[in-house]
Each structure stands twice: as C-alpha cells, then as structure tokens.
PDB file of N, CA, C and O in Angstrom:
ATOM      1  N   MET A   1      78.174 -55.357 -69.333  1.00  0.00           N
ATOM      2  CA  MET A   1      77.514 -55.763 -68.114  1.00  0.00           C
ATOM      3  C   MET A   1      78.504 -56.546 -67.256  1.00  0.00           C
ATOM      4  O   MET A   1      79.096 -57.515 -67.731  1.00  0.00           O
ATOM      5  N   LYS A   2      78.686 -56.155 -66.039  1.00  0.00           N
ATOM      6  CA  LYS A   2      79.610 -56.837 -65.150  1.00  0.00           C
ATOM      7  C   LYS A   2      78.972 -58.104 -64.588  1.00  0.00           C
ATOM      8  O   LYS A   2      77.783 -58.125 -64.270  1.00  0.00           O
ATOM      9  N   ASN A   3      79.775 -59.157 -64.471  1.00  0.00           N
ATOM     10  CA  ASN A   3      79.317 -60.437 -63.924  1.00  0.00           C
ATOM     11  C   ASN A   3      78.128 -61.020 -64.671  1.00  0.00           C
ATOM     12  O   ASN A   3      77.228 -61.594 -64.057  1.00  0.00           O
ATOM     13  N   ALA A   4      78.119 -60.879 -65.965  1.00  0.00           N
ATOM     14  CA  ALA A   4      77.025 -61.428 -66.777  1.00  0.00           C
ATOM     15  C   ALA A   4      77.423 -62.793 -67.328  1.00  0.00           C
ATOM     16  O   ALA A   4      78.605 -63.094 -67.492  1.00  0.00           O
ATOM     17  N   ALA A   5      76.420 -63.605 -67.607  1.00  0.00           N
ATOM     18  CA  ALA A   5      76.637 -64.905 -68.231  1.00  0.00           C
ATOM     19  C   ALA A   5      75.389 -65.269 -69.019  1.00  0.00           C
ATOM     20  O   ALA A   5      74.297 -64.767 -68.752  1.00  0.00           O
ATOM     21  N   LEU A   6      75.570 -66.147 -69.991  1.00  0.00           N
ATOM     22  CA  LEU A   6      74.448 -66.690 -70.742  1.00  0.00           C
ATOM     23  C   LEU A   6      74.286 -68.137 -70.322  1.00  0.00           C
ATOM     24  O   LEU A   6      75.226 -68.926 -70.409  1.00  0.00           O
ATOM     25  N   LEU A   7      73.095 -68.483 -69.867  1.00  0.00           N
ATOM     26  CA  LEU A   7      72.765 -69.854 -69.459  1.00  0.00           C
ATOM     27  C   LEU A   7      71.900 -70.485 -70.538  1.00  0.00           C
ATOM     28  O   LEU A   7      70.848 -69.950 -70.887  1.00  0.00           O
ATOM     29  N   VAL A   8      72.334 -71.608 -71.062  1.00  0.00           N
ATOM     30  CA  VAL A   8      71.553 -72.356 -72.041  1.00  0.00           C
ATOM     31  C   VAL A   8      71.148 -73.648 -71.355  1.00  0.00           C
ATOM     32  O   VAL A   8      71.988 -74.503 -71.074  1.00  0.00           O
ATOM     33  N   ILE A   9      69.858 -73.786 -71.087  1.00  0.00           N
ATOM     34  CA  ILE A   9      69.379 -74.907 -70.287  1.00  0.00           C
ATOM     35  C   ILE A   9      68.558 -75.867 -71.139  1.00  0.00           C
ATOM     36  O   ILE A   9      67.519 -75.508 -71.693  1.00  0.00           O
ATOM     37  N   ASP A  10      69.050 -77.083 -71.225  1.00  0.00           N
ATOM     38  CA  ASP A  10      68.317 -78.208 -71.798  1.00  0.00           C
ATOM     39  C   ASP A  10      67.830 -77.977 -73.225  1.00  0.00           C
ATOM     40  O   ASP A  10      66.688 -78.302 -73.549  1.00  0.00           O
ATOM     41  N   VAL A  11      68.682 -77.422 -74.075  1.00  0.00           N
ATOM     42  CA  VAL A  11      68.365 -77.315 -75.496  1.00  0.00           C
ATOM     43  C   VAL A  11      69.132 -78.439 -76.181  1.00  0.00           C
ATOM     44  O   VAL A  11      70.355 -78.385 -76.310  1.00  0.00           O
ATOM     45  N   GLN A  12      68.397 -79.453 -76.617  1.00  0.00           N
ATOM     46  CA  GLN A  12      69.028 -80.641 -77.166  1.00  0.00           C
ATOM     47  C   GLN A  12      68.313 -81.102 -78.428  1.00  0.00           C
ATOM     48  O   GLN A  12      67.176 -80.713 -78.694  1.00  0.00           O
ATOM     49  N   ARG A  13      68.979 -81.914 -79.174  1.00  0.00           N
ATOM     50  CA  ARG A  13      68.428 -82.461 -80.412  1.00  0.00           C
ATOM     51  C   ARG A  13      67.100 -83.173 -80.160  1.00  0.00           C
ATOM     52  O   ARG A  13      66.226 -83.158 -81.027  1.00  0.00           O
ATOM     53  N   GLY A  14      66.932 -83.788 -79.010  1.00  0.00           N
ATOM     54  CA  GLY A  14      65.710 -84.507 -78.679  1.00  0.00           C
ATOM     55  C   GLY A  14      64.469 -83.621 -78.618  1.00  0.00           C
ATOM     56  O   GLY A  14      63.347 -84.127 -78.586  1.00  0.00           O
ATOM     57  N   MET A  15      64.662 -82.309 -78.602  1.00  0.00           N
ATOM     58  CA  MET A  15      63.524 -81.375 -78.596  1.00  0.00           C
ATOM     59  C   MET A  15      62.890 -81.268 -79.977  1.00  0.00           C
ATOM     60  O   MET A  15      61.816 -80.684 -80.123  1.00  0.00           O
ATOM     61  N   PHE A  16      63.543 -81.823 -80.983  1.00  0.00           N
ATOM     62  CA  PHE A  16      63.123 -81.609 -82.360  1.00  0.00           C
ATOM     63  C   PHE A  16      62.865 -82.921 -83.108  1.00  0.00           C
ATOM     64  O   PHE A  16      63.417 -83.134 -84.187  1.00  0.00           O
ATOM     65  N   PRO A  17      62.031 -83.800 -82.543  1.00  0.00           N
ATOM     66  CA  PRO A  17      61.698 -85.013 -83.297  1.00  0.00           C
ATOM     67  C   PRO A  17      60.880 -84.640 -84.534  1.00  0.00           C
ATOM     68  O   PRO A  17      60.267 -83.573 -84.578  1.00  0.00           O
ATOM     69  N   GLU A  18      60.872 -85.502 -85.514  1.00  0.00           N
ATOM     70  CA  GLU A  18      60.206 -85.189 -86.788  1.00  0.00           C
ATOM     71  C   GLU A  18      58.746 -84.800 -86.644  1.00  0.00           C
ATOM     72  O   GLU A  18      58.286 -83.898 -87.344  1.00  0.00           O
ATOM     73  N   ARG A  19      58.021 -85.434 -85.780  1.00  0.00           N
ATOM     74  CA  ARG A  19      56.572 -85.215 -85.747  1.00  0.00           C
ATOM     75  C   ARG A  19      56.083 -84.399 -84.563  1.00  0.00           C
ATOM     76  O   ARG A  19      54.894 -84.091 -84.485  1.00  0.00           O
ATOM     77  N   ASN A  20      56.943 -84.050 -83.663  1.00  0.00           N
ATOM     78  CA  ASN A  20      56.479 -83.358 -82.457  1.00  0.00           C
ATOM     79  C   ASN A  20      57.500 -82.308 -82.012  1.00  0.00           C
ATOM     80  O   ASN A  20      57.967 -82.321 -80.874  1.00  0.00           O
ATOM     81  N   GLU A  21      57.835 -81.402 -82.929  1.00  0.00           N
ATOM     82  CA  GLU A  21      58.836 -80.382 -82.625  1.00  0.00           C
ATOM     83  C   GLU A  21      58.365 -79.429 -81.541  1.00  0.00           C
ATOM     84  O   GLU A  21      57.169 -79.228 -81.330  1.00  0.00           O
ATOM     85  N   VAL A  22      59.339 -78.854 -80.867  1.00  0.00           N
ATOM     86  CA  VAL A  22      59.065 -77.821 -79.889  1.00  0.00           C
ATOM     87  C   VAL A  22      58.411 -76.633 -80.612  1.00  0.00           C
ATOM     88  O   VAL A  22      58.723 -76.367 -81.773  1.00  0.00           O
ATOM     89  N   TYR A  23      57.522 -75.932 -79.939  1.00  0.00           N
ATOM     90  CA  TYR A  23      56.815 -74.792 -80.524  1.00  0.00           C
ATOM     91  C   TYR A  23      57.808 -73.751 -81.009  1.00  0.00           C
ATOM     92  O   TYR A  23      58.720 -73.380 -80.269  1.00  0.00           O
ATOM     93  N   ASN A  24      57.653 -73.279 -82.224  1.00  0.00           N
ATOM     94  CA  ASN A  24      58.480 -72.230 -82.815  1.00  0.00           C
ATOM     95  C   ASN A  24      59.964 -72.582 -82.777  1.00  0.00           C
ATOM     96  O   ASN A  24      60.808 -71.726 -82.510  1.00  0.00           O
ATOM     97  N   GLY A  25      60.269 -73.833 -83.041  1.00  0.00           N
ATOM     98  CA  GLY A  25      61.635 -74.334 -82.943  1.00  0.00           C
ATOM     99  C   GLY A  25      62.642 -73.568 -83.798  1.00  0.00           C
ATOM    100  O   GLY A  25      63.756 -73.297 -83.347  1.00  0.00           O
ATOM    101  N   ASP A  26      62.263 -73.219 -85.021  1.00  0.00           N
ATOM    102  CA  ASP A  26      63.194 -72.485 -85.894  1.00  0.00           C
ATOM    103  C   ASP A  26      63.546 -71.128 -85.304  1.00  0.00           C
ATOM    104  O   ASP A  26      64.698 -70.696 -85.349  1.00  0.00           O
ATOM    105  N   ARG A  27      62.553 -70.472 -84.760  1.00  0.00           N
ATOM    106  CA  ARG A  27      62.787 -69.159 -84.146  1.00  0.00           C
ATOM    107  C   ARG A  27      63.647 -69.298 -82.880  1.00  0.00           C
ATOM    108  O   ARG A  27      64.526 -68.475 -82.624  1.00  0.00           O
ATOM    109  N   LEU A  28      63.384 -70.338 -82.104  1.00  0.00           N
ATOM    110  CA  LEU A  28      64.182 -70.609 -80.909  1.00  0.00           C
ATOM    111  C   LEU A  28      65.653 -70.765 -81.265  1.00  0.00           C
ATOM    112  O   LEU A  28      66.517 -70.157 -80.633  1.00  0.00           O
ATOM    113  N   ILE A  29      65.938 -71.574 -82.272  1.00  0.00           N
ATOM    114  CA  ILE A  29      67.331 -71.806 -82.681  1.00  0.00           C
ATOM    115  C   ILE A  29      67.955 -70.523 -83.212  1.00  0.00           C
ATOM    116  O   ILE A  29      69.108 -70.224 -82.901  1.00  0.00           O
ATOM    117  N   HIS A  30      67.218 -69.766 -84.002  1.00  0.00           N
ATOM    118  CA  HIS A  30      67.728 -68.494 -84.522  1.00  0.00           C
ATOM    119  C   HIS A  30      68.097 -67.543 -83.371  1.00  0.00           C
ATOM    120  O   HIS A  30      69.178 -66.956 -83.366  1.00  0.00           O
ATOM    121  N   ASN A  31      67.192 -67.401 -82.407  1.00  0.00           N
ATOM    122  CA  ASN A  31      67.449 -66.510 -81.267  1.00  0.00           C
ATOM    123  C   ASN A  31      68.617 -66.994 -80.422  1.00  0.00           C
ATOM    124  O   ASN A  31      69.430 -66.193 -79.960  1.00  0.00           O
ATOM    125  N   LEU A  32      68.699 -68.300 -80.221  1.00  0.00           N
ATOM    126  CA  LEU A  32      69.797 -68.860 -79.435  1.00  0.00           C
ATOM    127  C   LEU A  32      71.141 -68.615 -80.120  1.00  0.00           C
ATOM    128  O   LEU A  32      72.114 -68.240 -79.464  1.00  0.00           O
ATOM    129  N   LYS A  33      71.197 -68.823 -81.422  1.00  0.00           N
ATOM    130  CA  LYS A  33      72.438 -68.569 -82.166  1.00  0.00           C
ATOM    131  C   LYS A  33      72.848 -67.101 -82.058  1.00  0.00           C
ATOM    132  O   LYS A  33      74.027 -66.787 -81.895  1.00  0.00           O
ATOM    133  N   SER A  34      71.872 -66.216 -82.151  1.00  0.00           N
ATOM    134  CA  SER A  34      72.151 -64.786 -82.039  1.00  0.00           C
ATOM    135  C   SER A  34      72.710 -64.445 -80.654  1.00  0.00           C
ATOM    136  O   SER A  34      73.691 -63.710 -80.536  1.00  0.00           O
ATOM    137  N   LEU A  35      72.085 -64.978 -79.622  1.00  0.00           N
ATOM    138  CA  LEU A  35      72.558 -64.733 -78.252  1.00  0.00           C
ATOM    139  C   LEU A  35      73.970 -65.277 -78.041  1.00  0.00           C
ATOM    140  O   LEU A  35      74.803 -64.626 -77.411  1.00  0.00           O
ATOM    141  N   LEU A  36      74.234 -66.470 -78.570  1.00  0.00           N
ATOM    142  CA  LEU A  36      75.570 -67.064 -78.430  1.00  0.00           C
ATOM    143  C   LEU A  36      76.625 -66.230 -79.150  1.00  0.00           C
ATOM    144  O   LEU A  36      77.724 -66.031 -78.632  1.00  0.00           O
ATOM    145  N   THR A  37      76.294 -65.749 -80.332  1.00  0.00           N
ATOM    146  CA  THR A  37      77.223 -64.910 -81.089  1.00  0.00           C
ATOM    147  C   THR A  37      77.554 -63.641 -80.312  1.00  0.00           C
ATOM    148  O   THR A  37      78.719 -63.253 -80.217  1.00  0.00           O
ATOM    149  N   LYS A  38      76.537 -62.997 -79.760  1.00  0.00           N
ATOM    150  CA  LYS A  38      76.748 -61.770 -78.986  1.00  0.00           C
ATOM    151  C   LYS A  38      77.537 -62.042 -77.711  1.00  0.00           C
ATOM    152  O   LYS A  38      78.415 -61.262 -77.342  1.00  0.00           O
ATOM    153  N   ALA A  39      77.230 -63.133 -77.048  1.00  0.00           N
ATOM    154  CA  ALA A  39      77.945 -63.472 -75.808  1.00  0.00           C
ATOM    155  C   ALA A  39      79.418 -63.726 -76.093  1.00  0.00           C
ATOM    156  O   ALA A  39      80.288 -63.234 -75.375  1.00  0.00           O
ATOM    157  N   ARG A  40      79.694 -64.483 -77.129  1.00  0.00           N
ATOM    158  CA  ARG A  40      81.098 -64.785 -77.468  1.00  0.00           C
ATOM    159  C   ARG A  40      81.853 -63.532 -77.901  1.00  0.00           C
ATOM    160  O   ARG A  40      83.025 -63.363 -77.562  1.00  0.00           O
ATOM    161  N   ALA A  41      81.188 -62.659 -78.645  1.00  0.00           N
ATOM    162  CA  ALA A  41      81.831 -61.429 -79.112  1.00  0.00           C
ATOM    163  C   ALA A  41      82.179 -60.496 -77.960  1.00  0.00           C
ATOM    164  O   ALA A  41      83.124 -59.712 -78.053  1.00  0.00           O
ATOM    165  N   SER A  42      81.418 -60.582 -76.880  1.00  0.00           N
ATOM    166  CA  SER A  42      81.671 -59.697 -75.740  1.00  0.00           C
ATOM    167  C   SER A  42      82.392 -60.411 -74.593  1.00  0.00           C
ATOM    168  O   SER A  42      82.469 -59.889 -73.480  1.00  0.00           O
ATOM    169  N   ASN A  43      82.918 -61.606 -74.873  1.00  0.00           N
ATOM    170  CA  ASN A  43      83.617 -62.406 -73.859  1.00  0.00           C
ATOM    171  C   ASN A  43      82.749 -62.712 -72.642  1.00  0.00           C
ATOM    172  O   ASN A  43      83.249 -62.813 -71.522  1.00  0.00           O
ATOM    173  N   THR A  44      81.465 -62.855 -72.869  1.00  0.00           N
ATOM    174  CA  THR A  44      80.539 -63.231 -71.802  1.00  0.00           C
ATOM    175  C   THR A  44      80.596 -64.748 -71.632  1.00  0.00           C
ATOM    176  O   THR A  44      80.602 -65.487 -72.617  1.00  0.00           O
ATOM    177  N   SER A  45      80.637 -65.202 -70.408  1.00  0.00           N
ATOM    178  CA  SER A  45      80.664 -66.640 -70.140  1.00  0.00           C
ATOM    179  C   SER A  45      79.362 -67.279 -70.608  1.00  0.00           C
ATOM    180  O   SER A  45      78.283 -66.704 -70.474  1.00  0.00           O
ATOM    181  N   VAL A  46      79.491 -68.491 -71.164  1.00  0.00           N
ATOM    182  CA  VAL A  46      78.329 -69.258 -71.606  1.00  0.00           C
ATOM    183  C   VAL A  46      78.356 -70.587 -70.864  1.00  0.00           C
ATOM    184  O   VAL A  46      79.366 -71.291 -70.869  1.00  0.00           O
ATOM    185  N   PHE A  47      77.238 -70.924 -70.225  1.00  0.00           N
ATOM    186  CA  PHE A  47      77.114 -72.175 -69.494  1.00  0.00           C
ATOM    187  C   PHE A  47      75.986 -72.988 -70.110  1.00  0.00           C
ATOM    188  O   PHE A  47      74.894 -72.479 -70.361  1.00  0.00           O
ATOM    189  N   TYR A  48      76.274 -74.261 -70.346  1.00  0.00           N
ATOM    190  CA  TYR A  48      75.282 -75.178 -70.900  1.00  0.00           C
ATOM    191  C   TYR A  48      74.902 -76.182 -69.815  1.00  0.00           C
ATOM    192  O   TYR A  48      75.771 -76.779 -69.179  1.00  0.00           O
ATOM    193  N   ILE A  49      73.624 -76.358 -69.613  1.00  0.00           N
ATOM    194  CA  ILE A  49      73.122 -77.333 -68.647  1.00  0.00           C
ATOM    195  C   ILE A  49      72.270 -78.322 -69.433  1.00  0.00           C
ATOM    196  O   ILE A  49      71.346 -77.935 -70.147  1.00  0.00           O
ATOM    197  N   GLN A  50      72.596 -79.611 -69.290  1.00  0.00           N
ATOM    198  CA  GLN A  50      71.897 -80.638 -70.050  1.00  0.00           C
ATOM    199  C   GLN A  50      71.276 -81.660 -69.112  1.00  0.00           C
ATOM    200  O   GLN A  50      71.923 -82.173 -68.199  1.00  0.00           O
ATOM    201  N   HIS A  51      70.016 -81.937 -69.360  1.00  0.00           N
ATOM    202  CA  HIS A  51      69.297 -82.965 -68.613  1.00  0.00           C
ATOM    203  C   HIS A  51      69.643 -84.323 -69.227  1.00  0.00           C
ATOM    204  O   HIS A  51      69.411 -84.547 -70.415  1.00  0.00           O
ATOM    205  N   ASN A  52      70.187 -85.212 -68.429  1.00  0.00           N
ATOM    206  CA  ASN A  52      70.547 -86.541 -68.908  1.00  0.00           C
ATOM    207  C   ASN A  52      69.652 -87.579 -68.258  1.00  0.00           C
ATOM    208  O   ASN A  52      69.721 -87.813 -67.051  1.00  0.00           O
ATOM    209  N   ALA A  53      68.822 -88.189 -69.065  1.00  0.00           N
ATOM    210  CA  ALA A  53      67.954 -89.256 -68.582  1.00  0.00           C
ATOM    211  C   ALA A  53      67.626 -90.144 -69.768  1.00  0.00           C
ATOM    212  O   ALA A  53      67.951 -89.822 -70.910  1.00  0.00           O
ATOM    213  N   THR A  54      66.997 -91.232 -69.493  1.00  0.00           N
ATOM    214  CA  THR A  54      66.598 -92.107 -70.572  1.00  0.00           C
ATOM    215  C   THR A  54      65.523 -91.437 -71.433  1.00  0.00           C
ATOM    216  O   THR A  54      64.821 -90.536 -70.974  1.00  0.00           O
ATOM    217  N   LYS A  55      65.406 -91.877 -72.658  1.00  0.00           N
ATOM    218  CA  LYS A  55      64.446 -91.306 -73.593  1.00  0.00           C
ATOM    219  C   LYS A  55      63.028 -91.421 -73.043  1.00  0.00           C
ATOM    220  O   LYS A  55      62.637 -92.455 -72.500  1.00  0.00           O
ATOM    221  N   GLY A  56      62.266 -90.334 -73.195  1.00  0.00           N
ATOM    222  CA  GLY A  56      60.877 -90.345 -72.769  1.00  0.00           C
ATOM    223  C   GLY A  56      60.693 -89.721 -71.435  1.00  0.00           C
ATOM    224  O   GLY A  56      59.571 -89.653 -70.934  1.00  0.00           O
TER     225      GLY A  56
END
C-alpha cells in the first residue's frame, strides 16, 4: 500500500488498572502487537500519539 502508516493513539499502561481494565484488553494488546509486527515487516511507518495529562 502506497503512503500507508499505522497510527497508535493513546494506548498506555494507564488503560489497564487492576480493577477497571479496558474492555477486551488482552485481545486489544494481541491485535496491536500483530499490527505492529506486520507494519514493521513491510517497512510501514508507525506513529504513536500519547495523551499527557494528570491522572484521572
């Protein structure tokens, strides 16, 4: 794919607190790892965007 990129937006450790995990968190991480592996193997650019604010 020409001019393709993978955007990873706001996936952070804070999404996975012990008692209030993000819905289907294990599946989310599995899918994200798979996408990252494929992107890197095909030399696709990967961009990470992180929301920085105080906790809560």
